[in-house]
GUVEXTOR-292459 format. One record per residue (C-alpha): residue in one letter; x, y, z. Coordinates in nm, 2 decimals. Layout:
<nodes>
NODE res   east  north     up
NODE   A      X      Y      Z
...
</nodes>
This chain:
<nodes>
NODE res   east  north     up
NODE   M   1.10   0.87 -20.48
NODE   D   1.40   1.04 -20.67
NODE   S   1.68   1.25 -20.53
NODE   L   1.50   1.58 -20.57
NODE   G   1.19   1.43 -20.40
NODE   Y   1.40   1.34 -20.10
NODE   L   1.55   1.68 -20.10
NODE   A   1.20   1.84 -20.09
NODE   L   1.10   1.63 -19.81
NODE   I   1.41   1.72 -19.61
NODE   W   1.37   2.09 -19.69
NODE   S   1.01   2.06 -19.57
NODE   A   1.14   1.90 -19.25
NODE   V   1.38   2.19 -19.21
NODE   F   1.09   2.43 -19.24
NODE   V   0.87   2.24 -18.99
NODE   A   1.17   2.21 -18.75
NODE   N   1.24   2.58 -18.76
NODE   V   0.87   2.66 -18.67
NODE   L   0.89   2.41 -18.38
NODE   A   1.21   2.55 -18.27
NODE   N   1.06   2.90 -18.26
NODE   K   0.75   2.77 -18.06
NODE   T   0.95   2.58 -17.81
NODE   K   1.26   2.81 -17.78
NODE   L   1.48   2.51 -17.85
NODE   T   1.76   2.49 -18.10
NODE   P   1.65   2.37 -18.45
NODE   V   1.93   2.12 -18.44
NODE   L   1.72   1.92 -18.19
NODE   W   1.42   1.93 -18.43
NODE   F   1.63   1.84 -18.74
NODE   L   1.75   1.52 -18.57
NODE   A   1.42   1.43 -18.43
NODE   I   1.22   1.47 -18.76
NODE   G   1.50   1.29 -18.94
NODE   A   1.43   0.99 -18.71
NODE   V   1.06   1.02 -18.76
NODE   L   1.10   1.02 -19.14
NODE   V   1.31   0.71 -19.16
NODE   N   1.11   0.51 -18.90
NODE   T   0.78   0.59 -19.07
NODE   G   0.93   0.48 -19.42
NODE   L   0.92   0.82 -19.57
NODE   M   1.30   0.83 -19.60
NODE   P   1.52   0.52 -19.69
NODE   T   1.72   0.35 -19.43
NODE   T   2.02   0.38 -19.67
NODE   S   2.07   0.74 -19.75
NODE   N   2.04   0.84 -20.12
NODE   E   2.38   0.91 -20.28
NODE   F   2.27   1.27 -20.37
NODE   I   2.15   1.34 -20.01
NODE   T   2.46   1.19 -19.87
NODE   G   2.68   1.42 -20.07
NODE   L   2.47   1.71 -19.98
NODE   A   2.50   1.63 -19.62
NODE   N   2.87   1.60 -19.63
NODE   L   2.88   1.95 -19.79
NODE   G   2.65   2.07 -19.53
NODE   I   2.88   1.98 -19.24
NODE   I   3.18   2.13 -19.42
NODE   L   2.98   2.46 -19.47
NODE   I   2.87   2.47 -19.11
NODE   M   3.22   2.41 -18.98
NODE   F   3.36   2.67 -19.21
NODE   A   3.10   2.92 -19.12
NODE   L   3.17   2.87 -18.75
NODE   G   3.55   2.91 -18.81
NODE   F   3.50   3.20 -19.03
NODE   E   3.33   3.40 -18.75
NODE   E   3.60   3.30 -18.48
NODE   N   3.89   3.52 -18.41
NODE   T   4.22   3.34 -18.50
NODE   N   4.41   3.49 -18.21
NODE   N   4.15   3.38 -17.96
NODE   F   4.16   3.03 -18.10
NODE   I   4.54   3.00 -18.07
NODE   D   4.54   3.15 -17.72
NODE   S   4.26   2.93 -17.62
NODE   I   4.47   2.62 -17.69
NODE   K   4.69   2.70 -17.40
NODE   K   4.38   2.71 -17.17
NODE   S   4.20   2.42 -17.32
NODE   W   4.45   2.14 -17.32
NODE   G   4.31   2.01 -16.99
NODE   I   3.94   2.01 -17.11
NODE   A   4.05   1.83 -17.42
NODE   F   4.25   1.57 -17.24
NODE   F   4.04   1.49 -16.92
NODE   G   3.72   1.56 -17.12
NODE   A   3.81   1.27 -17.35
NODE   I   3.97   1.03 -17.11
NODE   A   3.68   1.02 -16.86
NODE   P   3.40   0.94 -17.11
NODE   F   3.62   0.69 -17.29
NODE   T   3.69   0.51 -16.97
NODE   A   3.31   0.52 -16.86
NODE   A   3.19   0.39 -17.20
NODE   F   3.46   0.12 -17.19
NODE   L   3.37  -0.01 -16.85
NODE   V   2.99   0.00 -16.93
NODE   A   3.05  -0.20 -17.24
NODE   D   3.28  -0.45 -17.08
NODE   Y   3.03  -0.51 -16.81
NODE   F   2.74  -0.58 -17.06
NODE   W   2.92  -0.76 -17.34
NODE   N   3.26  -0.87 -17.19
NODE   S   3.44  -0.81 -17.52
NODE   W   3.76  -0.61 -17.54
NODE   S   3.70  -0.51 -17.91
NODE   I   3.34  -0.40 -17.84
NODE   S   3.45  -0.21 -17.54
NODE   L   3.74  -0.04 -17.72
NODE   M   3.51   0.07 -18.01
NODE   T   3.23   0.18 -17.77
NODE   G   3.49   0.40 -17.58
NODE   L   3.61   0.55 -17.91
NODE   T   3.25   0.63 -18.02
NODE   M   3.19   0.81 -17.71
NODE   T   3.50   1.02 -17.71
NODE   A   3.46   1.26 -18.00
NODE   T   3.25   1.56 -17.91
NODE   A   2.99   1.69 -18.17
NODE   V   3.14   2.03 -18.24
NODE   S   2.90   2.14 -18.49
NODE   L   2.59   2.05 -18.28
NODE   T   2.73   2.23 -17.98
NODE   M   2.84   2.54 -18.17
NODE   V   2.51   2.57 -18.35
NODE   S   2.34   2.53 -18.01
NODE   L   2.55   2.80 -17.86
NODE   K   2.48   3.03 -18.16
NODE   S   2.11   2.99 -18.12
NODE   E   2.15   3.11 -17.75
NODE   G   2.37   3.41 -17.87
NODE   L   2.68   3.26 -17.71
NODE   A   2.88   3.18 -18.04
NODE   K   3.14   3.42 -17.95
NODE   S   3.14   3.38 -17.58
NODE   P   3.47   3.26 -17.40
NODE   V   3.31   2.91 -17.33
NODE   A   3.24   2.87 -17.71
NODE   T   3.60   2.91 -17.80
NODE   R   3.72   2.67 -17.52
NODE   I   3.46   2.41 -17.63
NODE   M   3.55   2.45 -18.00
NODE   T   3.93   2.42 -17.93
NODE   S   3.88   2.12 -17.70
NODE   A   3.64   1.95 -17.93
NODE   V   3.87   1.99 -18.23
NODE   L   4.15   1.85 -18.04
NODE   D   3.95   1.56 -17.92
NODE   D   3.82   1.50 -18.27
NODE   I   4.16   1.49 -18.42
NODE   A   4.28   1.25 -18.14
NODE   S   3.98   1.03 -18.19
NODE   L   4.03   1.00 -18.57
NODE   A   4.39   0.91 -18.50
NODE   L   4.30   0.64 -18.25
NODE   V   4.03   0.50 -18.49
NODE   A   4.29   0.46 -18.77
NODE   I   4.53   0.29 -18.53
NODE   L   4.30   0.08 -18.31
NODE   V   4.04  -0.04 -18.57
NODE   P   4.28  -0.28 -18.73
NODE   V   4.38  -0.41 -18.38
NODE   A   4.02  -0.45 -18.26
NODE   S   3.92  -0.63 -18.58
NODE   G   4.23  -0.86 -18.56
NODE   Q   4.38  -0.72 -18.88
NODE   G   4.71  -0.61 -18.72
NODE   P   4.91  -0.54 -18.41
NODE   L   4.93  -0.21 -18.23
NODE   E   5.27  -0.07 -18.35
NODE   V   5.46   0.23 -18.23
NODE   G   5.54   0.31 -18.59
NODE   A   5.17   0.34 -18.67
NODE   I   5.12   0.58 -18.38
NODE   S   5.41   0.78 -18.48
NODE   L   5.30   0.82 -18.84
NODE   I   4.94   0.94 -18.74
NODE   A   5.10   1.20 -18.50
NODE   L   5.35   1.31 -18.77
NODE   K   5.06   1.35 -19.03
NODE   A   4.86   1.56 -18.77
NODE   L   5.17   1.78 -18.71
NODE   V   5.23   1.82 -19.09
NODE   F   4.87   1.92 -19.15
NODE   F   4.86   2.19 -18.89
NODE   I   5.21   2.32 -18.99
NODE   L   5.06   2.36 -19.36
NODE   V   4.76   2.54 -19.24
NODE   S   4.97   2.76 -19.01
NODE   V   5.19   2.86 -19.30
NODE   L   4.89   2.95 -19.50
NODE   G   4.75   3.16 -19.22
NODE   A   5.09   3.31 -19.10
NODE   W   5.28   3.38 -19.42
NODE   V   5.08   3.32 -19.74
NODE   F   4.75   3.50 -19.67
NODE   P   4.86   3.81 -19.49
NODE   L   4.83   4.15 -19.67
NODE   N   5.20   4.22 -19.66
NODE   V   5.37   3.89 -19.74
NODE   K   5.70   3.87 -19.54
NODE   G   6.01   3.65 -19.51
NODE   W   6.11   3.36 -19.73
NODE   V   5.75   3.35 -19.90
NODE   R   5.83   3.68 -20.08
NODE   R   6.06   3.48 -20.30
NODE   L   5.79   3.24 -20.42
NODE   P   5.63   3.29 -20.76
NODE   I   5.29   3.46 -20.76
NODE   I   5.21   3.41 -20.38
NODE   G   5.52   3.61 -20.29
NODE   R   5.36   3.92 -20.44
NODE   F   4.98   3.88 -20.37
NODE   G   4.80   3.80 -20.05
NODE   I   4.44   3.66 -20.01
NODE   Q   4.29   4.01 -20.03
NODE   D   4.44   4.05 -20.38
NODE   L   4.28   3.72 -20.48
NODE   I   3.94   3.82 -20.34
NODE   A   3.96   4.16 -20.52
NODE   F   4.07   4.01 -20.84
NODE   S   3.79   3.74 -20.84
NODE   R   3.52   3.98 -20.75
NODE   H   3.34   3.68 -20.60
NODE   S   3.45   3.67 -20.23
NODE   T   3.19   3.40 -20.13
NODE   L   3.31   3.17 -20.40
NODE   T   3.67   3.22 -20.32
NODE   V   3.63   3.15 -19.95
NODE   L   3.41   2.85 -20.01
NODE   L   3.66   2.71 -20.26
NODE   L   3.93   2.76 -20.00
NODE   A   3.72   2.57 -19.73
NODE   L   3.66   2.28 -19.96
NODE   L   4.03   2.27 -20.06
NODE   V   4.16   2.26 -19.71
NODE   G   3.89   2.01 -19.62
NODE   L   4.02   1.78 -19.90
NODE   L   4.36   1.84 -19.78
NODE   S   4.25   1.74 -19.42
NODE   H   4.08   1.43 -19.57
NODE   E   4.41   1.33 -19.74
NODE   F   4.58   1.34 -19.41
NODE   G   4.31   1.11 -19.26
NODE   F   4.11   1.36 -19.07
NODE   H   3.74   1.46 -19.13
NODE   P   3.71   1.73 -19.39
NODE   A   3.50   1.94 -19.15
NODE   V   3.82   1.98 -18.93
NODE   G   4.00   2.13 -19.23
NODE   A   3.69   2.35 -19.33
NODE   Y   3.69   2.49 -18.97
NODE   M   4.07   2.57 -18.99
NODE   A   4.02   2.74 -19.32
NODE   G   3.76   2.97 -19.17
NODE   L   3.98   3.03 -18.88
NODE   I   4.28   3.16 -19.07
NODE   L   4.06   3.41 -19.27
NODE   K   4.05   3.76 -19.12
NODE   E   3.80   4.03 -19.17
NODE   E   4.07   4.28 -19.29
NODE   Y   4.13   4.06 -19.60
NODE   F   3.79   4.17 -19.73
NODE   Y   3.65   4.50 -19.85
NODE   Q   3.57   4.71 -19.55
NODE   E   3.25   4.89 -19.70
NODE   N   2.93   4.73 -19.65
NODE   S   2.88   4.63 -20.02
NODE   H   2.91   4.33 -20.25
NODE   G   3.24   4.15 -20.16
NODE   S   3.28   4.29 -19.82
NODE   Y   3.33   4.08 -19.50
NODE   A   2.97   4.15 -19.38
NODE   D   2.82   4.06 -19.72
NODE   T   3.03   3.73 -19.75
NODE   K   2.96   3.64 -19.39
NODE   R   2.58   3.69 -19.44
NODE   I   2.58   3.46 -19.76
NODE   V   2.80   3.19 -19.59
NODE   D   2.57   3.19 -19.28
NODE   N   2.26   3.16 -19.49
NODE   V   2.40   2.86 -19.69
NODE   A   2.53   2.69 -19.38
NODE   F   2.26   2.74 -19.14
NODE   S   1.94   2.79 -19.35
NODE   W   1.93   2.53 -19.63
NODE   I   2.23   2.32 -19.70
NODE   G   2.37   2.28 -19.35
NODE   P   2.05   2.15 -19.20
NODE   V   2.04   1.86 -19.46
NODE   F   2.34   1.71 -19.26
NODE   F   2.14   1.70 -18.93
NODE   V   1.82   1.57 -19.09
NODE   D   2.02   1.30 -19.27
NODE   L   2.20   1.22 -18.93
NODE   G   1.85   1.18 -18.77
NODE   T   1.77   0.92 -19.04
NODE   K   2.04   0.69 -18.90
NODE   L   1.83   0.62 -18.61
NODE   V   1.64   0.31 -18.74
NODE   F   1.47   0.13 -18.45
NODE   D   1.38  -0.24 -18.43
NODE   L   1.13  -0.25 -18.14
NODE   D   1.23  -0.59 -17.99
NODE   I   1.61  -0.51 -17.99
NODE   L   1.54  -0.15 -17.87
NODE   L   1.34  -0.28 -17.56
NODE   S   1.61  -0.53 -17.48
NODE   V   1.88  -0.27 -17.46
NODE   V   1.68  -0.01 -17.25
NODE   P   1.89  -0.08 -16.94
NODE   H   2.22  -0.06 -17.15
NODE   I   2.10   0.27 -17.29
NODE   A   2.00   0.42 -16.95
NODE   I   2.33   0.32 -16.78
NODE   M   2.54   0.43 -17.07
NODE   T   2.37   0.77 -17.11
NODE   I   2.40   0.83 -16.73
NODE   A   2.77   0.73 -16.73
NODE   I   2.87   0.96 -17.02
NODE   F   2.66   1.25 -16.88
NODE   V   2.82   1.23 -16.55
NODE   S   3.18   1.16 -16.65
NODE   Q   3.18   1.42 -16.94
NODE   I   3.04   1.71 -16.75
NODE   S   3.24   1.64 -16.43
NODE   S   3.57   1.59 -16.61
NODE   A   3.53   1.88 -16.85
NODE   S   3.41   2.11 -16.58
NODE   L   3.68   2.04 -16.34
NODE   A   3.94   2.07 -16.61
NODE   A   3.80   2.40 -16.72
NODE   R   3.80   2.53 -16.36
NODE   Y   4.14   2.41 -16.25
NODE   T   4.35   2.39 -16.58
NODE   G   4.17   2.67 -16.78
NODE   G   4.10   2.92 -16.51
NODE   M   3.73   2.94 -16.58
NODE   N   3.48   3.04 -16.31
NODE   W   3.22   2.76 -16.21
NODE   P   2.92   2.89 -16.42
NODE   G   3.16   2.89 -16.73
NODE   S   3.30   2.56 -16.64
NODE   L   2.97   2.39 -16.62
NODE   M   2.86   2.54 -16.94
NODE   I   3.17   2.39 -17.11
NODE   G   3.08   2.05 -16.95
NODE   F   2.72   2.08 -17.10
NODE   G   2.87   2.19 -17.43
NODE   M   3.10   1.88 -17.45
NODE   L   2.80   1.63 -17.42
NODE   G   2.71   1.59 -17.79
NODE   R   2.79   1.29 -17.99
NODE   A   2.72   1.32 -18.36
NODE   E   2.91   1.32 -18.68
NODE   L   3.24   1.15 -18.57
NODE   A   3.05   0.91 -18.34
NODE   F   2.84   0.78 -18.63
NODE   V   3.16   0.75 -18.84
NODE   V   3.32   0.52 -18.57
NODE   M   3.00   0.33 -18.55
NODE   D   2.98   0.28 -18.92
NODE   I   3.35   0.16 -18.93
NODE   A   3.30  -0.06 -18.63
NODE   Y   2.95  -0.21 -18.71
NODE   V   2.90  -0.20 -19.09
NODE   Q   3.25  -0.21 -19.24
NODE   N   3.43  -0.44 -18.97
NODE   S   3.15  -0.62 -18.77
NODE   I   3.33  -0.53 -18.45
NODE   L   3.01  -0.42 -18.27
NODE   N   2.72  -0.65 -18.22
NODE   T   2.36  -0.53 -18.29
NODE   E   2.29  -0.46 -17.92
NODE   A   2.60  -0.25 -17.88
NODE   F   2.51  -0.07 -18.20
NODE   Y   2.16   0.02 -18.09
NODE   T   2.29   0.12 -17.74
NODE   L   2.53   0.36 -17.90
NODE   M   2.29   0.50 -18.15
NODE   V   2.02   0.59 -17.89
NODE   T   2.27   0.71 -17.64
NODE   A   2.42   0.95 -17.88
NODE   F   2.07   1.07 -17.97
NODE   F   1.98   1.14 -17.60
NODE   L   2.32   1.31 -17.55
NODE   N   2.25   1.53 -17.85
NODE   I   1.90   1.62 -17.72
NODE   L   2.07   1.71 -17.38
NODE   V   2.31   1.96 -17.54
NODE   P   2.07   2.24 -17.65
NODE   I   1.84   2.16 -17.34
NODE   T   2.13   2.20 -17.08
NODE   I   2.28   2.50 -17.25
NODE   A   1.94   2.68 -17.26
NODE   L   1.87   2.59 -16.90
NODE   W   2.21   2.69 -16.77
NODE   K   2.24   3.01 -16.98
NODE   P   2.07   3.24 -16.70
NODE   H   2.34   3.10 -16.45
NODE   Y   2.63   3.17 -16.70
NODE   Q   2.50   3.50 -16.83
NODE   P   2.26   3.65 -16.56
NODE   D   2.05   3.94 -16.67
</nodes>
């Protein structure tokens, strides 16, 4: 089957998933992942993703993250950092420790335990935010706290992967200089994005930026008005900031989210016409959540290739790992939200449920540790794959079940 044939199959799966989601009242993301797993295990999709589909999936996650950032209020995000540091810190330390200890008990290998802990640290921000969006909670206080905490956790996880993979694979020692370099790169990246949002984009350019050629005289609204193609302009911005993020060693989706975050509604035409904020947002959401974004989740589901004998042998490992992450993640994030973030208990528990997902970055770490560096053994790889799948299933289910307690009628 050629690339277009695989795309037709994936879009058919997206259509079926949306029908099933409507019938079951569960988020389509759950069905995207499940149908992707069915397709690959029945031989309809290849075990190694087609290059065209992989590229489209990568574009999909960038679009999803940009769309989620685009509808977020910048001031709310910045204010939320002050209230989310505890959720990010304790919500990462607890699952890392739990996964490390479980892996150490089963395989008694420091390297495997380290990679297992890193895999179970990064939260699936896109999965959680799409799940919250399907429940009408995308703009709720818990969504902002989860998004902020998850982005901070993901950045920390990527930094730790860059530092610790060479150590776990025996390629190099853990050096203070390497840690300092990663921290410096993260700081520089956020400073650059902050400069864009605070001084380059605003309608009335202020300060030293006024002396710069071109950008000292024109803001982002001028660029959007000049191009007359607001959707193309903002998507290009998302891709460029995503590429910048990648150059600094982070996932492009992090940069795309930040690009969406620094764009404000007042930068667009205010009337409800072509080029307005409402029109641009409608197009971005359609692309991100209806036809390109879902390719990412279906393709992610195709990573769940099962060998029955190995799968049966690691059932106890999967059960214990899933329970350990479920308990440690919810308890740590909820307690942190309650006592460091000032949330009430219903909101704190919703944050705990929202931090359960393990998707894009978890699979990146698994690929690095298992495929590229052979740090994980086959049993550990299968355990992490299936555990991540169950945790992803639990995100929309727990959010939907807890919503009446968080937002009573």
